[in-house]
PDB file of N, CA, C and O in Angstrom:
ATOM      1  N   MET A   1      -7.964  14.411  -8.798  1.00  0.00           N
ATOM      2  CA  MET A   1      -8.120  13.472  -7.710  1.00  0.00           C
ATOM      3  C   MET A   1      -7.133  13.849  -6.604  1.00  0.00           C
ATOM      4  O   MET A   1      -5.972  14.160  -6.873  1.00  0.00           O
ATOM      5  N   LYS A   2      -7.607  13.818  -5.367  1.00  0.00           N
ATOM      6  CA  LYS A   2      -6.741  14.118  -4.229  1.00  0.00           C
ATOM      7  C   LYS A   2      -5.768  12.974  -3.994  1.00  0.00           C
ATOM      8  O   LYS A   2      -6.083  11.811  -4.245  1.00  0.00           O
ATOM      9  N   SER A   3      -4.594  13.316  -3.512  1.00  0.00           N
ATOM     10  CA  SER A   3      -3.595  12.294  -3.225  1.00  0.00           C
ATOM     11  C   SER A   3      -3.287  12.276  -1.729  1.00  0.00           C
ATOM     12  O   SER A   3      -3.724  13.148  -0.978  1.00  0.00           O
ATOM     13  N   PHE A   4      -2.531  11.271  -1.318  1.00  0.00           N
ATOM     14  CA  PHE A   4      -2.116  11.128   0.077  1.00  0.00           C
ATOM     15  C   PHE A   4      -0.680  10.636   0.093  1.00  0.00           C
ATOM     16  O   PHE A   4      -0.177  10.131  -0.910  1.00  0.00           O
ATOM     17  N   HIS A   5      -0.020  10.786   1.242  1.00  0.00           N
ATOM     18  CA  HIS A   5       1.358  10.330   1.365  1.00  0.00           C
ATOM     19  C   HIS A   5       1.359   8.832   1.696  1.00  0.00           C
ATOM     20  O   HIS A   5       0.693   8.398   2.636  1.00  0.00           O
ATOM     21  N   LEU A   6       2.106   8.056   0.921  1.00  0.00           N
ATOM     22  CA  LEU A   6       2.170   6.605   1.084  1.00  0.00           C
ATOM     23  C   LEU A   6       3.612   6.179   1.313  1.00  0.00           C
ATOM     24  O   LEU A   6       4.519   6.611   0.601  1.00  0.00           O
ATOM     25  N   GLN A   7       3.814   5.331   2.309  1.00  0.00           N
ATOM     26  CA  GLN A   7       5.105   4.701   2.555  1.00  0.00           C
ATOM     27  C   GLN A   7       4.908   3.193   2.564  1.00  0.00           C
ATOM     28  O   GLN A   7       4.010   2.677   3.230  1.00  0.00           O
ATOM     29  N   ILE A   8       5.755   2.492   1.820  1.00  0.00           N
ATOM     30  CA  ILE A   8       5.738   1.033   1.801  1.00  0.00           C
ATOM     31  C   ILE A   8       7.130   0.576   2.206  1.00  0.00           C
ATOM     32  O   ILE A   8       8.123   0.995   1.610  1.00  0.00           O
ATOM     33  N   ALA A   9       7.205  -0.287   3.222  1.00  0.00           N
ATOM     34  CA  ALA A   9       8.497  -0.777   3.700  1.00  0.00           C
ATOM     35  C   ALA A   9       8.441  -2.277   3.911  1.00  0.00           C
ATOM     36  O   ALA A   9       7.389  -2.851   4.192  1.00  0.00           O
ATOM     37  N   SER A  10       9.609  -2.898   3.768  1.00  0.00           N
ATOM     38  CA  SER A  10       9.782  -4.324   4.038  1.00  0.00           C
ATOM     39  C   SER A  10      11.129  -4.475   4.734  1.00  0.00           C
ATOM     40  O   SER A  10      11.848  -3.489   4.894  1.00  0.00           O
ATOM     41  N   PRO A  11      11.489  -5.693   5.152  1.00  0.00           N
ATOM     42  CA  PRO A  11      12.815  -5.872   5.751  1.00  0.00           C
ATOM     43  C   PRO A  11      13.957  -5.450   4.810  1.00  0.00           C
ATOM     44  O   PRO A  11      15.067  -5.178   5.269  1.00  0.00           O
ATOM     45  N   ASP A  12      13.688  -5.396   3.499  1.00  0.00           N
ATOM     46  CA  ASP A  12      14.693  -4.963   2.522  1.00  0.00           C
ATOM     47  C   ASP A  12      14.844  -3.446   2.469  1.00  0.00           C
ATOM     48  O   ASP A  12      15.743  -2.941   1.797  1.00  0.00           O
ATOM     49  N   GLY A  13      13.981  -2.712   3.167  1.00  0.00           N
ATOM     50  CA  GLY A  13      14.065  -1.256   3.187  1.00  0.00           C
ATOM     51  C   GLY A  13      12.801  -0.592   2.682  1.00  0.00           C
ATOM     52  O   GLY A  13      11.775  -1.240   2.476  1.00  0.00           O
ATOM     53  N   LEU A  14      12.894   0.706   2.487  1.00  0.00           N
ATOM     54  CA  LEU A  14      11.771   1.496   2.002  1.00  0.00           C
ATOM     55  C   LEU A  14      11.544   1.198   0.526  1.00  0.00           C
ATOM     56  O   LEU A  14      12.448   1.375  -0.290  1.00  0.00           O
ATOM     57  N   ARG A  15      10.361   0.755   0.186  1.00  0.00           N
ATOM     58  CA  ARG A  15      10.046   0.353  -1.191  1.00  0.00           C
ATOM     59  C   ARG A  15       9.297   1.445  -1.959  1.00  0.00           C
ATOM     60  O   ARG A  15       9.323   1.470  -3.190  1.00  0.00           O
ATOM     61  N   TYR A  16       8.630   2.344  -1.234  1.00  0.00           N
ATOM     62  CA  TYR A  16       7.925   3.457  -1.856  1.00  0.00           C
ATOM     63  C   TYR A  16       7.755   4.545  -0.811  1.00  0.00           C
ATOM     64  O   TYR A  16       7.447   4.256   0.345  1.00  0.00           O
ATOM     65  N   ASP A  17       7.954   5.796  -1.209  1.00  0.00           N
ATOM     66  CA  ASP A  17       7.754   6.928  -0.319  1.00  0.00           C
ATOM     67  C   ASP A  17       7.384   8.116  -1.190  1.00  0.00           C
ATOM     68  O   ASP A  17       8.252   8.786  -1.748  1.00  0.00           O
ATOM     69  N   GLY A  18       6.081   8.370  -1.302  1.00  0.00           N
ATOM     70  CA  GLY A  18       5.629   9.459  -2.157  1.00  0.00           C
ATOM     71  C   GLY A  18       4.123   9.573  -2.140  1.00  0.00           C
ATOM     72  O   GLY A  18       3.445   8.932  -1.337  1.00  0.00           O
ATOM     73  N   ASP A  19       3.609  10.388  -3.029  1.00  0.00           N
ATOM     74  CA  ASP A  19       2.170  10.588  -3.126  1.00  0.00           C
ATOM     75  C   ASP A  19       1.521   9.472  -3.930  1.00  0.00           C
ATOM     76  O   ASP A  19       2.133   8.903  -4.833  1.00  0.00           O
ATOM     77  N   ALA A  20       0.279   9.170  -3.591  1.00  0.00           N
ATOM     78  CA  ALA A  20      -0.520   8.174  -4.308  1.00  0.00           C
ATOM     79  C   ALA A  20      -1.962   8.656  -4.349  1.00  0.00           C
ATOM     80  O   ALA A  20      -2.409   9.403  -3.478  1.00  0.00           O
ATOM     81  N   ASP A  21      -2.678   8.218  -5.369  1.00  0.00           N
ATOM     82  CA  ASP A  21      -4.102   8.541  -5.495  1.00  0.00           C
ATOM     83  C   ASP A  21      -4.968   7.441  -4.888  1.00  0.00           C
ATOM     84  O   ASP A  21      -6.055   7.705  -4.374  1.00  0.00           O
ATOM     85  N   GLN A  22      -4.468   6.198  -4.953  1.00  0.00           N
ATOM     86  CA  GLN A  22      -5.192   5.051  -4.412  1.00  0.00           C
ATOM     87  C   GLN A  22      -4.210   3.927  -4.149  1.00  0.00           C
ATOM     88  O   GLN A  22      -3.216   3.772  -4.858  1.00  0.00           O
ATOM     89  N   LEU A  23      -4.502   3.145  -3.119  1.00  0.00           N
ATOM     90  CA  LEU A  23      -3.757   1.931  -2.794  1.00  0.00           C
ATOM     91  C   LEU A  23      -4.763   0.795  -2.687  1.00  0.00           C
ATOM     92  O   LEU A  23      -5.732   0.888  -1.934  1.00  0.00           O
ATOM     93  N   SER A  24      -4.538  -0.268  -3.432  1.00  0.00           N
ATOM     94  CA  SER A  24      -5.412  -1.453  -3.357  1.00  0.00           C
ATOM     95  C   SER A  24      -4.589  -2.623  -2.859  1.00  0.00           C
ATOM     96  O   SER A  24      -3.532  -2.927  -3.412  1.00  0.00           O
ATOM     97  N   VAL A  25      -5.075  -3.287  -1.805  1.00  0.00           N
ATOM     98  CA  VAL A  25      -4.364  -4.407  -1.185  1.00  0.00           C
ATOM     99  C   VAL A  25      -5.354  -5.480  -0.746  1.00  0.00           C
ATOM    100  O   VAL A  25      -6.566  -5.265  -0.746  1.00  0.00           O
ATOM    101  N   ARG A  26      -4.821  -6.628  -0.375  1.00  0.00           N
ATOM    102  CA  ARG A  26      -5.640  -7.690   0.181  1.00  0.00           C
ATOM    103  C   ARG A  26      -5.401  -7.751   1.689  1.00  0.00           C
ATOM    104  O   ARG A  26      -4.298  -8.056   2.142  1.00  0.00           O
ATOM    105  N   ALA A  27      -6.431  -7.463   2.443  1.00  0.00           N
ATOM    106  CA  ALA A  27      -6.384  -7.571   3.903  1.00  0.00           C
ATOM    107  C   ALA A  27      -6.852  -8.975   4.300  1.00  0.00           C
ATOM    108  O   ALA A  27      -7.320  -9.739   3.456  1.00  0.00           O
ATOM    109  N   ILE A  28      -6.727  -9.302   5.563  1.00  0.00           N
ATOM    110  CA  ILE A  28      -7.166 -10.632   6.004  1.00  0.00           C
ATOM    111  C   ILE A  28      -8.676 -10.793   5.903  1.00  0.00           C
ATOM    112  O   ILE A  28      -9.185 -11.913   5.935  1.00  0.00           O
ATOM    113  N   THR A  29      -9.397  -9.674   5.782  1.00  0.00           N
ATOM    114  CA  THR A  29     -10.855  -9.734   5.640  1.00  0.00           C
ATOM    115  C   THR A  29     -11.314  -9.568   4.201  1.00  0.00           C
ATOM    116  O   THR A  29     -12.514  -9.596   3.927  1.00  0.00           O
ATOM    117  N   GLY A  30     -10.356  -9.393   3.261  1.00  0.00           N
ATOM    118  CA  GLY A  30     -10.711  -9.238   1.858  1.00  0.00           C
ATOM    119  C   GLY A  30     -10.009  -8.048   1.237  1.00  0.00           C
ATOM    120  O   GLY A  30      -9.228  -7.359   1.894  1.00  0.00           O
ATOM    121  N   ASP A  31     -10.295  -7.810  -0.044  1.00  0.00           N
ATOM    122  CA  ASP A  31      -9.665  -6.722  -0.773  1.00  0.00           C
ATOM    123  C   ASP A  31     -10.197  -5.375  -0.299  1.00  0.00           C
ATOM    124  O   ASP A  31     -11.369  -5.243   0.055  1.00  0.00           O
ATOM    125  N   LEU A  32      -9.315  -4.381  -0.297  1.00  0.00           N
ATOM    126  CA  LEU A  32      -9.741  -3.041   0.070  1.00  0.00           C
ATOM    127  C   LEU A  32      -8.942  -2.006  -0.695  1.00  0.00           C
ATOM    128  O   LEU A  32      -7.854  -2.282  -1.201  1.00  0.00           O
ATOM    129  N   ALA A  33      -9.500  -0.815  -0.770  1.00  0.00           N
ATOM    130  CA  ALA A  33      -8.843   0.311  -1.444  1.00  0.00           C
ATOM    131  C   ALA A  33      -8.813   1.492  -0.489  1.00  0.00           C
ATOM    132  O   ALA A  33      -9.789   1.776   0.206  1.00  0.00           O
ATOM    133  N   ILE A  34      -7.679   2.173  -0.467  1.00  0.00           N
ATOM    134  CA  ILE A  34      -7.502   3.356   0.356  1.00  0.00           C
ATOM    135  C   ILE A  34      -7.368   4.550  -0.574  1.00  0.00           C
ATOM    136  O   ILE A  34      -6.621   4.506  -1.552  1.00  0.00           O
ATOM    137  N   MET A  35      -8.099   5.625  -0.263  1.00  0.00           N
ATOM    138  CA  MET A  35      -8.011   6.862  -1.037  1.00  0.00           C
ATOM    139  C   MET A  35      -7.829   8.017  -0.059  1.00  0.00           C
ATOM    140  O   MET A  35      -7.985   7.836   1.148  1.00  0.00           O
ATOM    141  N   ALA A  36      -7.503   9.192  -0.566  1.00  0.00           N
ATOM    142  CA  ALA A  36      -7.313  10.370   0.278  1.00  0.00           C
ATOM    143  C   ALA A  36      -8.553  10.614   1.128  1.00  0.00           C
ATOM    144  O   ALA A  36      -9.680  10.479   0.652  1.00  0.00           O
ATOM    145  N   GLY A  37      -8.337  10.974   2.387  1.00  0.00           N
ATOM    146  CA  GLY A  37      -9.445  11.262   3.280  1.00  0.00           C
ATOM    147  C   GLY A  37     -10.008  10.041   3.998  1.00  0.00           C
ATOM    148  O   GLY A  37     -10.989  10.155   4.733  1.00  0.00           O
ATOM    149  N   HIS A  38      -9.399   8.874   3.793  1.00  0.00           N
ATOM    150  CA  HIS A  38      -9.875   7.652   4.468  1.00  0.00           C
ATOM    151  C   HIS A  38      -9.807   7.838   5.980  1.00  0.00           C
ATOM    152  O   HIS A  38      -8.908   8.510   6.487  1.00  0.00           O
ATOM    153  N   ILE A  39     -10.738   7.253   6.688  1.00  0.00           N
ATOM    154  CA  ILE A  39     -10.734   7.345   8.148  1.00  0.00           C
ATOM    155  C   ILE A  39      -9.512   6.604   8.705  1.00  0.00           C
ATOM    156  O   ILE A  39      -8.995   5.697   8.052  1.00  0.00           O
ATOM    157  N   PRO A  40      -9.045   6.975   9.897  1.00  0.00           N
ATOM    158  CA  PRO A  40      -7.942   6.228  10.508  1.00  0.00           C
ATOM    159  C   PRO A  40      -8.318   4.753  10.592  1.00  0.00           C
ATOM    160  O   PRO A  40      -9.446   4.402  10.938  1.00  0.00           O
ATOM    161  N   PHE A  41      -7.353   3.897  10.269  1.00  0.00           N
ATOM    162  CA  PHE A  41      -7.663   2.487  10.063  1.00  0.00           C
ATOM    163  C   PHE A  41      -6.393   1.674  10.244  1.00  0.00           C
ATOM    164  O   PHE A  41      -5.295   2.162   9.974  1.00  0.00           O
ATOM    165  N   MET A  42      -6.534   0.445  10.697  1.00  0.00           N
ATOM    166  CA  MET A  42      -5.400  -0.472  10.786  1.00  0.00           C
ATOM    167  C   MET A  42      -5.911  -1.880  10.535  1.00  0.00           C
ATOM    168  O   MET A  42      -6.971  -2.263  11.030  1.00  0.00           O
ATOM    169  N   THR A  43      -5.145  -2.657   9.755  1.00  0.00           N
ATOM    170  CA  THR A  43      -5.539  -4.027   9.464  1.00  0.00           C
ATOM    171  C   THR A  43      -4.308  -4.877   9.157  1.00  0.00           C
ATOM    172  O   THR A  43      -3.275  -4.370   8.720  1.00  0.00           O
ATOM    173  N   ALA A  44      -4.441  -6.160   9.392  1.00  0.00           N
ATOM    174  CA  ALA A  44      -3.406  -7.111   8.971  1.00  0.00           C
ATOM    175  C   ALA A  44      -3.608  -7.405   7.492  1.00  0.00           C
ATOM    176  O   ALA A  44      -4.735  -7.416   6.996  1.00  0.00           O
ATOM    177  N   LEU A  45      -2.505  -7.641   6.798  1.00  0.00           N
ATOM    178  CA  LEU A  45      -2.553  -7.933   5.368  1.00  0.00           C
ATOM    179  C   LEU A  45      -2.378  -9.427   5.114  1.00  0.00           C
ATOM    180  O   LEU A  45      -1.654 -10.116   5.832  1.00  0.00           O
ATOM    181  N   ALA A  46      -3.050  -9.905   4.087  1.00  0.00           N
ATOM    182  CA  ALA A  46      -2.909 -11.289   3.636  1.00  0.00           C
ATOM    183  C   ALA A  46      -1.978 -11.309   2.430  1.00  0.00           C
ATOM    184  O   ALA A  46      -1.641 -10.260   1.879  1.00  0.00           O
ATOM    185  N   LYS A  47      -1.576 -12.473   2.035  1.00  0.00           N
ATOM    186  CA  LYS A  47      -0.765 -12.619   0.831  1.00  0.00           C
ATOM    187  C   LYS A  47      -1.633 -12.279  -0.377  1.00  0.00           C
ATOM    188  O   LYS A  47      -2.751 -12.776  -0.511  1.00  0.00           O
ATOM    189  N   GLY A  48      -1.103 -11.426  -1.256  1.00  0.00           N
ATOM    190  CA  GLY A  48      -1.884 -11.069  -2.431  1.00  0.00           C
ATOM    191  C   GLY A  48      -1.235  -9.955  -3.212  1.00  0.00           C
ATOM    192  O   GLY A  48      -0.075  -9.607  -2.990  1.00  0.00           O
ATOM    193  N   SER A  49      -1.999  -9.402  -4.126  1.00  0.00           N
ATOM    194  CA  SER A  49      -1.472  -8.344  -4.981  1.00  0.00           C
ATOM    195  C   SER A  49      -1.672  -6.985  -4.323  1.00  0.00           C
ATOM    196  O   SER A  49      -2.518  -6.807  -3.447  1.00  0.00           O
ATOM    197  N   CYS A  50      -0.871  -6.046  -4.772  1.00  0.00           N
ATOM    198  CA  CYS A  50      -0.937  -4.664  -4.312  1.00  0.00           C
ATOM    199  C   CYS A  50      -0.846  -3.783  -5.548  1.00  0.00           C
ATOM    200  O   CYS A  50      -0.061  -4.054  -6.456  1.00  0.00           O
ATOM    201  N   ARG A  51      -1.652  -2.729  -5.579  1.00  0.00           N
ATOM    202  CA  ARG A  51      -1.597  -1.785  -6.690  1.00  0.00           C
ATOM    203  C   ARG A  51      -1.515  -0.368  -6.127  1.00  0.00           C
ATOM    204  O   ARG A  51      -2.290   0.018  -5.252  1.00  0.00           O
ATOM    205  N   VAL A  52      -0.566   0.387  -6.644  1.00  0.00           N
ATOM    206  CA  VAL A  52      -0.413   1.789  -6.269  1.00  0.00           C
ATOM    207  C   VAL A  52      -0.763   2.629  -7.489  1.00  0.00           C
ATOM    208  O   VAL A  52      -0.144   2.492  -8.544  1.00  0.00           O
ATOM    209  N   TYR A  53      -1.754   3.495  -7.340  1.00  0.00           N
ATOM    210  CA  TYR A  53      -2.185   4.395  -8.406  1.00  0.00           C
ATOM    211  C   TYR A  53      -1.601   5.772  -8.089  1.00  0.00           C
ATOM    212  O   TYR A  53      -1.905   6.358  -7.050  1.00  0.00           O
ATOM    213  N   ALA A  54      -0.763   6.282  -8.991  1.00  0.00           N
ATOM    214  CA  ALA A  54      -0.140   7.589  -8.756  1.00  0.00           C
ATOM    215  C   ALA A  54       0.178   8.251 -10.093  1.00  0.00           C
ATOM    216  O   ALA A  54       0.737   7.624 -10.992  1.00  0.00           O
ATOM    217  N   GLY A  55      -0.179   9.505 -10.209  1.00  0.00           N
ATOM    218  CA  GLY A  55       0.150  10.257 -11.415  1.00  0.00           C
ATOM    219  C   GLY A  55      -0.395   9.662 -12.690  1.00  0.00           C
ATOM    220  O   GLY A  55       0.243   9.768 -13.738  1.00  0.00           O
ATOM    221  N   GLY A  56      -1.552   9.043 -12.633  1.00  0.00           N
ATOM    222  CA  GLY A  56      -2.155   8.447 -13.816  1.00  0.00           C
ATOM    223  C   GLY A  56      -1.583   7.098 -14.201  1.00  0.00           C
ATOM    224  O   GLY A  56      -1.956   6.547 -15.237  1.00  0.00           O
ATOM    225  N   LYS A  57      -0.693   6.557 -13.398  1.00  0.00           N
ATOM    226  CA  LYS A  57      -0.093   5.247 -13.673  1.00  0.00           C
ATOM    227  C   LYS A  57      -0.429   4.276 -12.546  1.00  0.00           C
ATOM    228  O   LYS A  57      -0.718   4.679 -11.419  1.00  0.00           O
ATOM    229  N   ILE A  58      -0.383   2.994 -12.876  1.00  0.00           N
ATOM    230  CA  ILE A  58      -0.629   1.937 -11.896  1.00  0.00           C
ATOM    231  C   ILE A  58       0.623   1.075 -11.799  1.00  0.00           C
ATOM    232  O   ILE A  58       1.156   0.616 -12.809  1.00  0.00           O
ATOM    233  N   ARG A  59       1.084   0.863 -10.569  1.00  0.00           N
ATOM    234  CA  ARG A  59       2.245   0.007 -10.357  1.00  0.00           C
ATOM    235  C   ARG A  59       1.790  -1.209  -9.553  1.00  0.00           C
ATOM    236  O   ARG A  59       1.132  -1.067  -8.522  1.00  0.00           O
ATOM    237  N   HIS A  60       2.142  -2.406 -10.031  1.00  0.00           N
ATOM    238  CA  HIS A  60       1.701  -3.659  -9.429  1.00  0.00           C
ATOM    239  C   HIS A  60       2.823  -4.293  -8.609  1.00  0.00           C
ATOM    240  O   HIS A  60       4.002  -4.168  -8.938  1.00  0.00           O
ATOM    241  N   ALA A  61       2.424  -4.980  -7.527  1.00  0.00           N
ATOM    242  CA  ALA A  61       3.402  -5.661  -6.679  1.00  0.00           C
ATOM    243  C   ALA A  61       2.762  -6.882  -6.035  1.00  0.00           C
ATOM    244  O   ALA A  61       1.547  -7.073  -6.081  1.00  0.00           O
ATOM    245  N   LYS A  62       3.617  -7.700  -5.436  1.00  0.00           N
ATOM    246  CA  LYS A  62       3.163  -8.835  -4.630  1.00  0.00           C
ATOM    247  C   LYS A  62       3.541  -8.559  -3.184  1.00  0.00           C
ATOM    248  O   LYS A  62       4.660  -8.141  -2.888  1.00  0.00           O
ATOM    249  N   CYS A  63       2.601  -8.796  -2.301  1.00  0.00           N
ATOM    250  CA  CYS A  63       2.785  -8.551  -0.876  1.00  0.00           C
ATOM    251  C   CYS A  63       2.463  -9.842  -0.140  1.00  0.00           C
ATOM    252  O   CYS A  63       1.415 -10.444  -0.377  1.00  0.00           O
ATOM    253  N   SER A  64       3.345 -10.270   0.745  1.00  0.00           N
ATOM    254  CA  SER A  64       3.108 -11.556   1.407  1.00  0.00           C
ATOM    255  C   SER A  64       2.703 -11.402   2.868  1.00  0.00           C
ATOM    256  O   SER A  64       3.102 -12.204   3.712  1.00  0.00           O
ATOM    257  N   GLY A  65       1.936 -10.404   3.160  1.00  0.00           N
ATOM    258  CA  GLY A  65       1.449 -10.201   4.514  1.00  0.00           C
ATOM    259  C   GLY A  65       2.134  -9.020   5.183  1.00  0.00           C
ATOM    260  O   GLY A  65       3.070  -8.437   4.637  1.00  0.00           O
ATOM    261  N   GLY A  66       1.659  -8.681   6.363  1.00  0.00           N
ATOM    262  CA  GLY A  66       2.164  -7.546   7.122  1.00  0.00           C
ATOM    263  C   GLY A  66       0.994  -6.784   7.691  1.00  0.00           C
ATOM    264  O   GLY A  66      -0.011  -7.377   8.082  1.00  0.00           O
ATOM    265  N   TYR A  67       1.121  -5.457   7.741  1.00  0.00           N
ATOM    266  CA  TYR A  67      -0.031  -4.684   8.179  1.00  0.00           C
ATOM    267  C   TYR A  67      -0.050  -3.307   7.537  1.00  0.00           C
ATOM    268  O   TYR A  67       0.950  -2.828   7.004  1.00  0.00           O
ATOM    269  N   LEU A  68      -1.227  -2.687   7.608  1.00  0.00           N
ATOM    270  CA  LEU A  68      -1.483  -1.408   6.977  1.00  0.00           C
ATOM    271  C   LEU A  68      -2.060  -0.470   8.024  1.00  0.00           C
ATOM    272  O   LEU A  68      -2.976  -0.838   8.759  1.00  0.00           O
ATOM    273  N   THR A  69      -1.520   0.753   8.091  1.00  0.00           N
ATOM    274  CA  THR A  69      -2.082   1.766   8.985  1.00  0.00           C
ATOM    275  C   THR A  69      -2.398   3.017   8.168  1.00  0.00           C
ATOM    276  O   THR A  69      -1.645   3.406   7.275  1.00  0.00           O
ATOM    277  N   VAL A  70      -3.521   3.627   8.496  1.00  0.00           N
ATOM    278  CA  VAL A  70      -3.956   4.861   7.845  1.00  0.00           C
ATOM    279  C   VAL A  70      -4.139   5.913   8.930  1.00  0.00           C
ATOM    280  O   VAL A  70      -4.914   5.714   9.865  1.00  0.00           O
ATOM    281  N   THR A  71      -3.423   7.039   8.808  1.00  0.00           N
ATOM    282  CA  THR A  71      -3.622   8.180   9.694  1.00  0.00           C
ATOM    283  C   THR A  71      -3.904   9.403   8.830  1.00  0.00           C
ATOM    284  O   THR A  71      -3.887   9.312   7.602  1.00  0.00           O
ATOM    285  N   LYS A  72      -4.160  10.536   9.455  1.00  0.00           N
ATOM    286  CA  LYS A  72      -4.387  11.754   8.690  1.00  0.00           C
ATOM    287  C   LYS A  72      -3.148  12.156   7.899  1.00  0.00           C
ATOM    288  O   LYS A  72      -3.257  12.737   6.819  1.00  0.00           O
ATOM    289  N   GLU A  73      -1.963  11.845   8.440  1.00  0.00           N
ATOM    290  CA  GLU A  73      -0.716  12.289   7.838  1.00  0.00           C
ATOM    291  C   GLU A  73      -0.152  11.346   6.786  1.00  0.00           C
ATOM    292  O   GLU A  73       0.424  11.803   5.798  1.00  0.00           O
ATOM    293  N   VAL A  74      -0.307  10.026   6.980  1.00  0.00           N
ATOM    294  CA  VAL A  74       0.379   9.070   6.113  1.00  0.00           C
ATOM    295  C   VAL A  74      -0.328   7.712   6.126  1.00  0.00           C
ATOM    296  O   VAL A  74      -0.956   7.327   7.112  1.00  0.00           O
ATOM    297  N   VAL A  75      -0.208   7.005   5.014  1.00  0.00           N
ATOM    298  CA  VAL A  75      -0.638   5.608   4.929  1.00  0.00           C
ATOM    299  C   VAL A  75       0.641   4.786   4.882  1.00  0.00           C
ATOM    300  O   VAL A  75       1.507   5.029   4.041  1.00  0.00           O
ATOM    301  N   ARG A  76       0.765   3.799   5.796  1.00  0.00           N
ATOM    302  CA  ARG A  76       1.973   2.971   5.848  1.00  0.00           C
ATOM    303  C   ARG A  76       1.602   1.504   5.657  1.00  0.00           C
ATOM    304  O   ARG A  76       0.732   0.964   6.340  1.00  0.00           O
ATOM    305  N   LEU A  77       2.287   0.885   4.712  1.00  0.00           N
ATOM    306  CA  LEU A  77       2.160  -0.542   4.468  1.00  0.00           C
ATOM    307  C   LEU A  77       3.509  -1.157   4.862  1.00  0.00           C
ATOM    308  O   LEU A  77       4.539  -0.849   4.262  1.00  0.00           O
ATOM    309  N   LEU A  78       3.488  -2.018   5.864  1.00  0.00           N
ATOM    310  CA  LEU A  78       4.690  -2.717   6.314  1.00  0.00           C
ATOM    311  C   LEU A  78       4.496  -4.181   5.989  1.00  0.00           C
ATOM    312  O   LEU A  78       3.595  -4.830   6.520  1.00  0.00           O
ATOM    313  N   SER A  79       5.344  -4.699   5.114  1.00  0.00           N
ATOM    314  CA  SER A  79       5.171  -6.056   4.597  1.00  0.00           C
ATOM    315  C   SER A  79       6.353  -6.943   4.961  1.00  0.00           C
ATOM    316  O   SER A  79       7.492  -6.482   5.030  1.00  0.00           O
ATOM    317  N   THR A  80       6.071  -8.210   5.190  1.00  0.00           N
ATOM    318  CA  THR A  80       7.144  -9.166   5.451  1.00  0.00           C
ATOM    319  C   THR A  80       7.948  -9.445   4.191  1.00  0.00           C
ATOM    320  O   THR A  80       9.132  -9.772   4.272  1.00  0.00           O
ATOM    321  N   ASP A  81       7.313  -9.320   3.019  1.00  0.00           N
ATOM    322  CA  ASP A  81       8.005  -9.467   1.733  1.00  0.00           C
ATOM    323  C   ASP A  81       7.203  -8.699   0.693  1.00  0.00           C
ATOM    324  O   ASP A  81       6.008  -8.942   0.524  1.00  0.00           O
ATOM    325  N   PHE A  82       7.856  -7.772  -0.006  1.00  0.00           N
ATOM    326  CA  PHE A  82       7.179  -6.915  -0.966  1.00  0.00           C
ATOM    327  C   PHE A  82       8.038  -6.827  -2.218  1.00  0.00           C
ATOM    328  O   PHE A  82       9.207  -6.448  -2.148  1.00  0.00           O
ATOM    329  N   THR A  83       7.456  -7.178  -3.373  1.00  0.00           N
ATOM    330  CA  THR A  83       8.209  -7.193  -4.629  1.00  0.00           C
ATOM    331  C   THR A  83       7.386  -6.525  -5.732  1.00  0.00           C
ATOM    332  O   THR A  83       6.272  -6.951  -6.037  1.00  0.00           O
ATOM    333  N   TRP A  84       7.956  -5.469  -6.327  1.00  0.00           N
ATOM    334  CA  TRP A  84       7.325  -4.834  -7.477  1.00  0.00           C
ATOM    335  C   TRP A  84       7.390  -5.778  -8.658  1.00  0.00           C
ATOM    336  O   TRP A  84       8.424  -6.406  -8.885  1.00  0.00           O
ATOM    337  N   ASP A  85       6.298  -5.893  -9.423  1.00  0.00           N
ATOM    338  CA  ASP A  85       6.270  -6.771 -10.602  1.00  0.00           C
ATOM    339  C   ASP A  85       7.293  -6.347 -11.656  1.00  0.00           C
ATOM    340  O   ASP A  85       7.817  -7.193 -12.380  1.00  0.00           O
ATOM    341  N   ASP A  86       7.579  -5.064 -11.750  1.00  0.00           N
ATOM    342  CA  ASP A  86       8.515  -4.583 -12.781  1.00  0.00           C
ATOM    343  C   ASP A  86       9.986  -4.675 -12.353  1.00  0.00           C
ATOM    344  O   ASP A  86      10.864  -4.179 -13.059  1.00  0.00           O
ATOM    345  N   GLU A  87      10.258  -5.301 -11.209  1.00  0.00           N
ATOM    346  CA  GLU A  87      11.634  -5.462 -10.747  1.00  0.00           C
ATOM    347  C   GLU A  87      12.197  -6.834 -11.057  1.00  0.00           C
ATOM    348  O   GLU A  87      13.306  -7.150 -10.628  1.00  0.00           O
ATOM    349  N   GLY A  88      11.491  -7.628 -11.765  1.00  0.00           N
ATOM    350  CA  GLY A  88      12.062  -8.900 -12.164  1.00  0.00           C
ATOM    351  C   GLY A  88      11.237 -10.016 -11.751  1.00  0.00           C
ATOM    352  O   GLY A  88      11.581 -11.168 -12.013  1.00  0.00           O
TER     353      GLY A  88
END
């Protein structure tokens, strides 16, 4: 599976910076998934779950809004509050 560069940031700092196979988030228009080769895209995010698929593993988080941008070079998720489920 092809991967893409993903950056996730919040006011607390950079939360993820690496390759991913898929990103699943809740946008204001509903759930969506981003994969390598996605067209350039931008959307506001709603409060909901986030899943990062990378290296055969899935990492879960809670995202309380923000926005998502997709370019040829990088996918960026900027969240007002972002917490990995495995961080407590």
